[in-house]
N, C-alpha and C positions, 0 to 999 in steps of 0.2 A: 280285426277277426281274431288274432290269436287271443288278444285279450278276453272276447266273448267266450272262445273255448275254454281258455284256462280258468274263467271263471265258472262255468257249468261243470267242469272236471272238480273243482274245489268244492263246491256245491252238492257234487255226487258224493265225494269223500266225507265232507261233513256229515250228509244224511247216513252213510254208511255207518260213520263211526259212532253217531246217535243210537243207530239200530245197536250196534255190537254193547255199546255201553249200557242200553237198557237192558240186556239181558244178562248182565254181570249181576250176581244178587250183591245187593246192598246189605250191608252189616250193621246191626246194633248190637252194643254191650250194656246190661243193666245189673244193676244192684239192689236189692228189695230188702226192707225189714217189713216183716209179718206179724200181726196178732192172730190167734185162730182159737176157737171156741168148739170144744169137742160135741158131739150129738150121739145119738142112737145108743145102742147096750153098753158102749164103753163109758157113757155118761149117766146112763140110768140112776144111777143111786149117788150123783154129782162125785163119782172117784176123782174126775180130774177138773183141774181149774185152768182157766185160758191160758193158754201156751203161747210164747214169744220165740221167733228167732228170724232167719234171713235166708239169702241166698244170691246166686249170679245166675243170670241166663243170657244166651246167645240167640239173635234172632236173624234170619237171611230172608230177605223181600225176594220173591221171584217174577212179582208183579207188582205195580202199584199199589194193590190192596191186600196181597197174599203173601204170605212167608209162612217158613217154618220155624221151630222155636228148640232149644236144648238146654238145661240147665240142671243146677243142681241145689236140693234146699234142705235146711235142719229146723224144727220146731221143737221146743222143748217145753211139757204139759207137767206142772209141778201136781202132785198129789194134792186133793184137798186135805188141806190143816185138820180137819176135823176126821179125816179118815185116814190119816198117815201117822206112823209110830214114830218119826222123825222127820226133820224138817227137807232133809235130800231128798227123800222118795221122789220120782217123776218118770213119765213115759216120753221117751223122745223119737219122734218121727224124721228118718232121714234117709236121702235117696234123689235118684236121678228123677227127671221129667223132660218130655218131648212130645210135639205135637205141632198142630195147623193154628197160625194167626192171621186173623182179617181185620182190616181198619177201614173204618166207614167215615171220611172227613164229614165236618158238619158245613152246610153254605154258609150260616148264618155266623158261625165263630171260626174265621179263618185258620186259628192258631190252635184249633181244639179236634181232636179226632175220638169216635168210639171204637174199642178194639174188644174182638173176643177171641179165646184161649180153648180149644179142644185137645186134650190127649192123654197120654198114658203116664203113669208113675211106675217105677221100679225101687219101692223103699222096702226099709226093714223098721220094726219097731221095739225099743230097746226099753226094758223097766230096770229102774236102778233104784238102790237104797243103801245106806250106809250101814244100817243094822246096828245101829250103838257102837260105830268106829269101825267095823268090818264090813268093806264093800261088797254089795250082791249085786251081780247084772245079770238080767235075762234079756238075749237078743233073738230075734225072731230071724227066718230065713227072709232073703229079697223075695217080694212077692209082687205082681203086677196088678195096678189097679187103674182108674180112671181122674181126670180132675175135667174142671170147665170153670170158666170165668170170663167176666166182662168188668172192663175199665176205661179209664180216659187217657188219651196220651194230650198232656198240653206244652206246648213249646216254650222254655222257659228261657232259650237262647237258638242261636240258628242251628245246632247240631245236638243241643240238651232238650229232653221232656221228662216232665214231670207226670209219673204213671202210676194214680192211685188205682186201685182193682180190688173186687171181692170174687172168693172164688170158692169151689165145692171138690172137696177130694175124698176118694175112697178105696181102699184095699183091704183085703184079709190077710194079717201075717201069720204065718205059721212056725209056732216052737218046736222045737225037738222035744220028745218025749210027752207030749200034749195031743190028743187026738183032736182037739177042734178049740179054736178061737174065736173072739168075738172081732166082727170088722170094725175096721178103723175108719170114722166118718168124721168131716169136723168142715165147719164153713173158716174162712180167712179174709181177713183184710189188710191192705197194705199200701205201701208207698214207695216208689222207685224211681230209681234215674236212670234213665234211657240215653246213651250216649252214640248216636248215628255217626256211622264211619263213611 
């Protein structure tokens, strides 16, 4: 009788522990390399070439399929060689990103899940040039914008995923001394490594 009572209490405790552990956010750390193609008015005259950069993101899951993410990213867009007076002229997008992430497992592929991101960015845009040896930099104030993306999480190891993703980002930088500026818009694609803790 005591053995049955003990087993019942142990089962109840284990069930309670599983419930608590399920409520604890599961964290994932990700680093990602990115290539980006500017669109819209910033690139109407092929002013900026394809940009390259990277960043890091932390994701906390509050359910099996839903989570929140926050991170930082930087992408440098060289000025088109035909338009630039020097080879170092570039536009650099950098800042913070945060939002919601949703994951959808694929039943036919147990090691693959589709995921989507929707969030805000708080970024600055910097224009820089060496101008014949004298550095010239013009940096905007930080501005809010948005981003959205869709990708795949492919399990490469028990705690490691490879995460290709395609994203769209948009925000409007404001430069001191200028009444108006063009909206920064670009599509990006990249591959990340996500370590689940």
